[in-house]
C-alpha positions in Angstrom: -1.6 -8.9 -0.5 -2.8 -11.1 -2.6 -5.6 -12.2 -0.5 -6.7 -9.1 1.0 -7.3 -8.0 -2.7 -9.2 -11.2 -3.1 -11.1 -10.7 -0.2 -11.9 -7.2 -0.6 -12.4 -7.1 -5.1 -14.7 -9.9 -3.4 -16.9 -7.9 -1.0 -17.2 -5.3 -4.0 -14.3 -2.8 -3.4 -12.2 -1.4 -5.8 -8.7 -2.4 -4.5 -5.5 -0.1 -6.1 -3.0 -2.5 -4.5 0.9 -1.2 -5.1 3.5 -3.0 -7.4 4.9 -6.0 -7.2 8.4 -7.1 -8.5 8.8 -10.8 -8.0 13.3 -9.6 -9.1 15.5 -7.4 -8.2 14.4 -3.7 -8.9 16.9 -1.4 -10.1 16.7 2.0 -7.7 15.8 4.1 -10.7 12.7 1.0 -11.0 12.4 1.4 -6.9 12.5 5.3 -7.5 9.2 4.9 -10.1 7.6 3.0 -7.9 8.0 4.8 -5.2 5.6 7.7 -7.0 3.8 5.8 -8.5 2.6 4.1 -4.7 1.9 7.7 -3.7 -0.1 8.5 -6.4 -2.6 5.2 -5.8 -3.4 7.3 -2.4 -4.4 10.4 -4.2 -6.6 7.7 -5.4 -8.3 6.1 -2.5 -10.7 6.6 -0.4 -9.1 4.5 2.3 -5.2 2.8 3.1 -5.1 -0.5 4.5 -2.1 -1.8 4.9 -0.9 -5.4 4.2 2.2 -6.2 7.5 1.6 -9.5 8.1 3.2 -9.9 11.8 3.1 -5.7 12.1 5.9 -5.7 9.9 5.9 -2.1 9.0 8.8 -1.2 6.3 10.3 2.2 5.7 8.5 2.8 2.6 5.1 1.7 3.7 5.5 3.7 6.8 6.4 6.6 4.0 3.5 5.8 2.4 1.8 5.7 6.0 2.5 9.2 7.0 2.0 10.7 3.3 -2.0 9.5 3.4 -2.6 10.6 7.0 -1.7 14.0 6.0 -3.8 13.6 2.7 -6.4 13.0 5.3 -7.2 9.4 4.4 -7.9 6.7 6.4 -5.5 4.0 6.9 -6.2 0.6 8.7 -3.5 -2.5 9.2 -4.5 -6.5 8.8 -2.1 -6.4 12.1 -1.1 -4.5 14.9 2.2 -4.6 16.7 
């Protein structure tokens, strides 16, 4: 995700990346991040899903559906 962020930033794209946690987070913190990610999608023009190996988890699947319902184009770094 950091590489994609850097590449896009240096290409002149404004990147609004999801939050990251280096440690285990509480259920409350996860709920805050989940809601924040949806607000970031609201601000975006498009969504790039960074999914090495084609993996897409539950939260990301929910965010993809949210973005598509909002009419945001969604693209992927890797296809399954």
